[in-house]
N, C-alpha and C positions, 0 to 999 in steps of 0.2 A: 223813253230814254234810249240813247244808243249804247252800244256795248262798252265803249270807253268810259262814259259817265257812270254806268252801272258798276263797273270795276272800281272806279274811284270811290263811289259810295261804300262799296263793300270793304275796300281797304281802310277807309276812315272808321267804319264800324269796328272792324277787327282791331285796329290800332287803339281805339278808345277802350274797347273791352279788355284788351291786354293790360292797359294802364291801371285797370281796376281789378286785376288778378282774376279775370273771367277767362277761362280757357275756351277758345274757339278756333277751329281749323277751317279756313276758307275753302278747303277742298271738299268739305261736306255741305256746302251751300250750292243750290241750283240757281237761285236768283236773289238779287238784292236791289231794291229801288225805293225811291221816295214816293210817298203818297201826296197827292195834291192837297193844298190847304183849303180849309173852308173859309178862312178869313186871313188877312195879312198879319194880324196879331198872333195867330196860332202858330205854334212851332210845328215844323214839318215832321211827320212820322216816317219811319223806315220799315219796310216789310222785308223779311228774309224768309225765303223758302229753302228748306233743308232737303238733302238727298233722301233722308229717312227720318222717321219719327223719333228714333232713339237719340239722334244728335240734337233734335229740337228739345226733347225733354231734358237732356243733360244740360243744355244751355239755360233753359228756363229755371232749373233747380239752382243755378248759380246766380240768379237774379237778385238774391238777398245781398250780394256784395255791392249792389248799386244803390243802396239806401243813401239818401242825401244828395244824389246826383241829378235828380229830376229826369232820370232815364228809367223806363219801365219795360219789362218784357211780359207780354201777354200772348195767350192763344188768340188766333184770329177766328172769332166765333161767327157763326151764321147769325142773321138778324134775329131769328127765333131764339137761339141760345143766348144772344146778347140781351134780349128782353127778359128772359128767365133769370139770367145772372143779375141784371139790374134790380128786378123785383126781390130777389133773394138778399141783395145788399140792403135794400130798403127794409126788409123784414128784420135783418140784423140790427140796423140802426134803430128801429122801433123796439128792439129788445124781445122780439117774438121768437127768434132762433138764436142759438149761441154763436154760430160761425158759418161762413160760406166761402167756397173757393171753386176754382175751375182746375181741372187737370185733364190734359189730352182732349180738350174741347168738350168735356163733360162737366156739368154743374153738380156740386155736392153741397149739402147743408148738414149741420150738426144741430140736433135738437137740444133744447135746454133741459136741465134736470140733473139728477144724480148720475154718476157714471153708468149705471145700469139703464137709465132712461135716455141718456144723451146719445141716441143712435145716429149714425151717419147714413144719410140717404142720398141716392143718386136721383136727381130731378130730371125728368125727361120732357115734361110739358108744364105749362102755366097752371093747369088745373091742380096739379099735385101741390103747388104752393098755396092754393086758395084755402086749404085747411088751416093754415097758420096765419 
């Protein structure tokens, strides 16, 4: 995409987020562009690269304000971490772990049990999930 199209996408994103009370400053973004679609029926995703991680994390924390809008904010995970996160979500759905989430491109799970047993673990590879 050319610079004008990229700026237009960025302006649309910033305008939409501000209507949902999500604070974002376009000065903190390095790039903003659309991802190509896998199929015509799929909605197009937008990637935003921030000048630093602190701004990215502040925006992701505000993502709860977007409930009910069909707009989601996620870390852009590597294929390996995306596979680990997918398996962790499957384990949660199966009731084998209590909760799973990502933060700063790291995958975490919370074990089931009493508060003393419900440890939070940082999962680094698929083998760590095989225990559950």
